[in-house]
N, C-alpha and C positions, 0 to 999 in steps of 0.2 A: 283714114282719119284716126288720130290718137286722141284718147280722152283721159283727162285727169280730173280728180275731184278735190275741191277745197273743203275739207271736213270741218264744218262749223255747226254741227247739229242740225236744227231745223232751218238754218240759214246757209247750209251747204249748197255748192253750185258747181257745175261742170265747166271745164276748159276744153273745148274742142279745137284740135290743132290739125291742120291739113290743107292741102291745096284745094281750092274751090269752096271752102266752108263759108266764105263771105256771101256766096250766093244761095246757101242752103237755109232759107228763111223758115223752113219747116222745123228747124231746131229751135227757133224762137217762138213760133206760134203757140205751142202748148203753155207757154209761160204768161201769155197775155190774159189779164183779168177782163179787159174790154178790148174790142177790135179797133184800138186807136193807139198810135205811137207818135212820139215826137223824135225825129232823127236830127241830132245835133252834129254838125260837121264844120269844116272851115272852107275858105274860098279856094284852097289848093286841092283838097280831096274831093270836094263837091263835083267838079267837072268829070272826074275819073270814075267815081263809085256811087254817088248819090242816086243818079237816075236808075241804075240797075237795082239797087237795094229797094228803093221806093216802089219801083214797078212790081217787083216780086211780092212785096207786101200788099200792094193794092190789088194785085191779081188774086190774092188770097182773101180779099174782102176786108182788108184793114185800112182804116183811114190814116193818112200820113200827113203830119205837119213837118215841114222842112225848115230847119233853122241853120243858117249859114253864118258862121262867125269869121271875123278877120283872123288871119294867120299870124302866129308869132308869140313867143314867150312873154313879150312886153304887153300883150293883150290879156294876160291871165290876171284880171283884176276885177274889182267890184263893178265897174262900168260894163264890161263885157258880160259878166255874170247876169247883170240886170237885163241885158238884151235877151237872154234865155227866158227869164221870168216874164218879160213883156210879151214875148211870142206865145208862151204857154197860156197866159191869161187871155190874150187877144183871140186865141183859138179855142177858148173854153175847155182847156185840158183839165182833167180831174185828177184826184189823188191816185186813181187806178190807171191813169194813162202812163204807159211805159216810155221812158226816155231811152233812146239808143245813141250811144256815143260812137260815132263813125269817124275815126281820126287817130292822131297820135296822142302823146301824153297830156298835152295842154287841153285838147278836146275832152279826153277821158276824165281828167281831174275836174274840169269845170262842169261837165255834165253830171258827174257823180255828186259833186257838191250841190248843184242845183236840185238834183233828185232828193238829196238828204233834206233840203230846206223846203221844197215846194209842198205846200199844204201839209207840212210836217213829215213828209216822207212819201215819195213816189218810187215805184220800181224802176230799175234801169239795167241796161245790158251794155257790155263792152264789145265793140268790134274794132280792135286796135289795128292800125295800118302802118305803123313804123316798127322797126326792130325793137327799139327801146321800149315802146309801149307793149309790144307782144311778150317780151321777156320779163317785164318788171311792173310798170305802172298800172296796167289793166287788171292785175291780180292783187288781191289783198285788201281792197276797200279803202285805201288812203285817198281822200279827195281834198282839194284845197285850191286857194288862190294865193298869189304872192302879195307881199307888202314891200314897200320901197326899202325897208330896213331888213328884210329877211324873206327867204324863199319858203313858200308853202306854210306861212305862219297862221293862216286863217282857214280852217277846214273842219272836216269831220271824218270819222271812221264810218264808212257806209258801204256795205258789200253789194256787188252786182248780183243779178240772178243767173248770169251766163256770160261766158267769154268765148268769142269766136276768133281764133288767131289763124290767119291765112297767109302762108309765105308768098303766095302769088301777088299779094298787094305790095310786096317789097320790090317788085320788078321795076317800078318807076321811081323808087326811092333814090334820091341823090346820094352819091357815094359818101359825102360828108355826114349825112344823116345815118347811113348804115354803119359807118365807123363809130359814130356816137353811141349807137345801140350796143356795139361790141364791148364798150366799157362796162356795161351792166352784165353782159354775158360773162366776161372775164372775172367779174366780181364774185360770181357764185363759185368758181373754181378756187379763188383765193381764200374765201371765208370758210368753206366746208366741204369741198368736193375736189380733192386733188386728182383723182382719175379724170374728171371732166376737164381740169386745167391741162392735163397732159394731152387729152384728146384735142383741145383747142390749139395747143402748140403744133399738133400734127395736121390740123385741118383748117388753119386760119386762112390760107390762100383760097380754099374752096368757098369759105364764107364770104370773102371779099369779092369773089366773082359771082356771088348769089346763086350758087348751086342749090337747087330746090331741096334735094334730099338732105344735104348738109345743114341748110338753114332750119329745116323742120326738126332735125335732131337737136340742134342747139336750142331752139325754142322749147322743145319738149323737156330737155334736161334742166333748163333754166326755170321753167314753170314748175317742174316737179320739186326742185329745191325750194322755190318760194312757197308753193302750196303747203309743203311740210312745215315750214317755219310759221306761216300764218295760222295753220291749224293748231299749232302748239302755243302760239302767243299772238293772238289777234291784235291786241291793242298796245303792242310794243312795251310790255312790262319787263321783258327779259330777252329771250333769244332773238326776237324780231329785230332788235336794235342792230344786230350784226349785219343786216342788209344795208346799213348806212356806212359801210367802209368807204372812206374817202369823201363822204358827202358833207361833213362839217366843213372841211377845207374847201370842197367844191362849191358849196352854196355861198361861201364867202366870196369866191371868185365871181360867181354869177351876179351877186348883189353889188359887189364892188365895181365891176366893169359896166354894169347896166344889163338888165335881162335881154338875152338874145345875142349879145356880142360873142359869147362863147356858147356853144350848144351844151346841154346838160351833161352829156356823156364826155365831152371834152374836159369840162370842169371836174367831173368825177375822176377821170383818168389822172389828171395832174394832182388832184386831191388825194387819190389813192397812193400815188408815189410819195406824197408828203407823209401819209400815215405809215407807209412802209419804211421810209427814212427814220421816222420816230421810233418805230419798232426796232430798227437796227441800233439806234442810239441807246435804247433801253436794254440791249443785249439779247433780244429775242430772235432776231434774224441775223444771218451772216451776209457778207458782201455778195456771195454767190446767189443768195435768195433775191437780193435787191436787183442784181443784174438780170436775173431770169425774168422777173416781173417786168422790168423796164424793157427788155428785149421784146416781150410779147406786146406791150402797148405800142412800142415803136413800129413793129411789124403791122399792127392794126392801123397805123397812121394817126395815132392819138398823141396828144402832148404829154410829155413826162416832166415838164417844168411849168409852174404856174406863172401868171403875169407879174410884172414888177408893180406891187402896190405898197410895199413896205411892211415889215413884220407887225408894226403897230396897227396898221389898217386891217390886216388879216385878223389879228387878235380881237380888235374891236367888233368886227362883223361876226366872228365866231361866238362871241358872248351872247348874241341874239339867237343862237341855234336852239332848236327844241330839245337838244340833249343836254343842255345845261340844267343841273339840279342843285338847288341850294347854293347857287352862285358858282358852282364848280363844274368845269368843262369835262364831260365824259366822252372819250373818243373810242372809236372802234379801231383796234390795232391787231396785228398778226403775231400770235405766239410762234407760229411756223406757217409755211405755205400750206393752205388747206385747213387752217385752224385759227379762227378769229376769237377775240375777246373784247368786251367793253371794259375800259379801264380809266381811272382818274389818277393814276400814279405819276404821270408825267408832269414835271414842273413847267411853269410858264417859260422858263429859260430853255428847257429841252424842246418844248413845242416851237419856240422861236427859232432855235437852231435848225430844226427840221424844215421849217418854212424857208428859212434863209438858204438852206442847201438846195431846195427844190423850187425856188422862185427866181425868175430872171432878174437881172439887175439893169438899172438904167431905163 
């Protein structure tokens, strides 16, 4: 087991990464203020992992409330969030009842947001079960639900007490979900870790065949990068914004098509190529850089072109992005491979040209 620390003073917490940690509830027990937890999962993960996790907790004398949500990004809304609150109240959960998120990014985001709101703040723990959630969404305390006009528009910064990332939970992960997670893994190399990008180029096929040691290494280095960024800028006032490479374009794709049509990582991959194309138009990247990034996304089985929605529709949706400040769109771009920057220097015409170059026609 490898352990990282998200250094946030008295709100610091560990990330334990390793095969079998999903079953090591002794890592969680010291954090419980009372011997009661509410495990939030979904209908896909529940048959695979819920019974084992709940049994180990009950064997340790912990009362377990099981909350099973419907699966899918389109359920990341107020109605499903209220399902969590209904269950917490019906089972007399208190402010000191720990919520445990057992699932992917949707479960983690919604459980964290519920914890932030319930009785003005209950403790919660992340047990992410997808690659995307293990390398990204479970770390850093961003919690949210979607709005029909924008992804993750309603939420809170609220840190977990613990993250348990177990590569063994990825064994049953569909290939499409694994590939989606790789988009966020590749992101870390592009924005700040060129040696990691080179490592990914050399080990991508091992990741695609779910080699445990290679997966654990990718998760560790991704979490290390994110933990360092979050420790330096918890509330995204500066450096943390770099984690949004491709996300402004990608969120427009998700909202424009309807949540769930494209997986988050698929939209981020296409959106990253739009950001890279814009970086090239601004003279920051060369053709070789663009081709290198595109080749890696293609090898990962991820889209390098966005859907045909029209430049106007992309721009309309992007104006609802959280990175708009004073009416001006701020985008994460690449000065070079391995070095990102937040910039508002691109004109609407240049942004439109990048979208047009990287969106399918017809």
